[in-house]
Steps between C-alpha positions, in 0.01 A plus 500: 500500500205383705486596864744787446473755793286786394765753599755328281281473195659831390839364539617467140692177480536431134313168509595415144869483594485355852678174523499224761796344679456165694763379738572321837772592744401339828201595718288726287413762763839673491552507117144644450595783732841551348371522146196689590726780616662545160406783256344354188327213675123545444363202696619216714344159602622178660411147416622163379667396169739263344323173602235257363274457810150618449361789708808559724441673837741630765438193712500261206709637207623160381791549263458874455717778615411820694504766229457867435348662194550865410356703228756759392548788256814422291549859425562565864662187619644250247471114535868481509518717805221294666717201437812657651292603808356146519833323491663765719267445797487123563732200475413324171649156553299188557698360788371783713138372484301193613226400261362744245300741719790755528716433206648770269264506197441694180212454261541711182210657299622469137834476316616853589487417869658166440794650315545772772504234774781300351699814421472656836560162664834478340570860611411416862703179503808698412423745775428223757784282399279188506226340289135595545258207542174679464224283366426674167217415263203643302196646688228233518288575812460731795251439781420799739582434862230550757404856575682518839831455319449794266679826619592299808711756679257786440226279657705485821393859562125472547474872610640603166271261310199672682619836364544355144152328494338789307757443227507117515159375608558150371801263505514523127549875508802441727658243270462720186618831663829658423483713823443177713807338323707808603367508848577126543860578390507808731406305816772251420753768471546503116368854459489822710201730532679780320581278200137393482382856503748586228387208284134577531582851390644349179208263428309572184147542630191635344374658818712735718232447769581134515876573518438740788287233680777243468761743627287592790448134588877444501573819708227436759519128538521378862672171538 
């Protein structure tokens, strides 16, 4: 992965098995933080998908939807569990939205994800006691949102970002970082500091020095 933070280059995500999930569930800031806090999620990014308008932007997204993409390790978090978490954390019926910007949306990457979506959808409809109206279809496009929208909640703490600059010297480093995804979830209340420290202790890393550096960052961060 280009622009991977140097301290995380020893983080041994099995790139050959990482999968991507693409979904919309309202304003993309919150879902990115929510999913970024989950074990097994390697990277998060926000953008626009599901439409036909060329070159969508936040101010001019046309018929696209605010969308989150996550890269995940299916050996740690299954796609089925991502789907349950997705449907369990927003209202997935169309009458709740105006236009397409904030609709409930899923774009599947391949037949295995497609089959899982319809199976878990039936399961969740039984649990909810009503039909789910999520816009479901094959993945066909994803346009990254502007830099200011990536890791939005973490960026609301400029003092913390200053302390992280040595790890994330460019915006691309921040987007591609597992640690940044976790911290974005932490500041939104989806993780605790102790749970972050525990997870970092479990990461498969080639360098114990890098692990120690990450742990020290978490322990000594001034918000």
